[in-house]
C-alpha positions as CSV (number, residue, x, y, z in Angstrom):
1,M,39.7,-91.6,6.2
2,F,42.3,-89.3,7.7
3,K,39.9,-87.5,10.0
4,G,40.8,-87.8,13.6
5,R,44.3,-89.2,12.9
6,S,47.5,-87.7,14.1
7,V,50.3,-86.6,11.7
8,I,52.4,-89.5,12.8
9,E,49.7,-92.0,11.8
10,I,49.2,-90.3,8.4
11,M,53.0,-90.4,7.8
12,V,53.1,-94.1,8.8
13,L,50.3,-94.8,6.4
14,A,51.9,-92.9,3.6
15,F,55.3,-94.6,4.1
16,T,53.6,-97.9,4.2
17,F,51.8,-97.2,0.9
18,V,55.0,-96.1,-0.7
19,V,56.8,-99.2,0.6
20,A,54.1,-101.5,-0.6
21,V,54.0,-100.0,-4.1
22,S,57.8,-99.9,-4.4
23,I,58.3,-103.4,-3.2
24,M,55.6,-104.8,-5.4
25,G,56.9,-102.9,-8.5
26,L,60.5,-104.0,-8.1
27,A,59.4,-107.6,-7.3
28,V,57.2,-107.7,-10.5
29,M,60.1,-106.2,-12.5
30,I,62.5,-108.9,-11.3
31,I,59.9,-111.6,-12.1
32,I,59.4,-110.2,-15.6
33,V,63.1,-109.9,-16.4
34,E,63.9,-113.3,-15.0
35,S,61.1,-115.0,-16.9
36,R,62.0,-113.4,-20.2
37,N,65.8,-113.7,-19.8
38,P,67.0,-116.2,-17.1
39,E,70.6,-115.2,-17.8
40,A,70.0,-111.6,-16.9
41,D,71.8,-110.1,-14.0
42,T,69.1,-108.9,-11.6
43,G,71.5,-108.6,-8.6
44,L,71.5,-104.8,-8.7
45,I,67.7,-104.6,-8.7
46,A,67.5,-107.2,-5.9
47,N,70.0,-105.2,-3.9
48,T,68.0,-102.0,-4.5
49,L,64.9,-103.8,-3.3
50,M,66.6,-104.9,-0.1
51,S,68.1,-101.4,0.5
52,L,64.7,-99.9,0.0
53,I,63.0,-102.3,2.5
54,S,65.7,-101.8,5.1
55,G,65.6,-98.0,4.7
56,I,61.9,-97.6,4.9
57,L,61.6,-100.1,7.8
58,G,64.2,-97.9,9.6
59,A,62.1,-94.8,9.0
60,L,58.9,-96.5,10.2
61,L,60.6,-97.9,13.3
62,G,62.1,-94.4,14.0
63,L,58.6,-92.9,13.8
64,I,57.2,-95.5,16.1
65,A,60.1,-95.0,18.6
66,G,59.7,-91.2,18.5
67,K,56.0,-91.6,19.2
68,S,56.6,-93.9,22.1
69,S,59.3,-91.6,23.6
70,S,57.0,-88.6,23.4
71,V,54.3,-90.5,25.2
72,A,56.8,-91.6,27.9
73,G,58.1,-88.1,28.2
74,S,54.6,-86.8,29.2
75,G,54.8,-88.4,32.6
76,D,53.1,-91.6,31.6
77,S,55.3,-94.6,31.5
78,L,54.8,-98.0,29.9
79,H,55.4,-99.5,33.3
80,D,52.6,-97.5,35.1
81,R,49.2,-99.0,35.6
82,P,46.3,-97.2,33.7
83,D,44.5,-96.5,36.9
84,K,47.7,-95.0,38.5
85,T,47.6,-97.3,41.5
86,D,50.6,-99.1,42.9
87,D,50.9,-102.7,42.0
88,G,53.0,-103.5,45.1
89,L,56.1,-104.7,43.3
């Protein structure tokens, strides 16, 4: 499964797994608490869920941005053609 993958790809997969499990766990906990006691204050749990989502998304986007800047720094640019010919523009 991990054979032939870079460290960045493995980190992205690990972060994604952690995010998915955390989000699902907190969402299930909110559903259970609200169904058993509708008057319960689940604002703190919901705030934690949103903070977790935004923090992990920031980390994932940082990994992706770091990967793209390392590729761009190697001489290849996102604006270059794959065959290295001039497009005339």
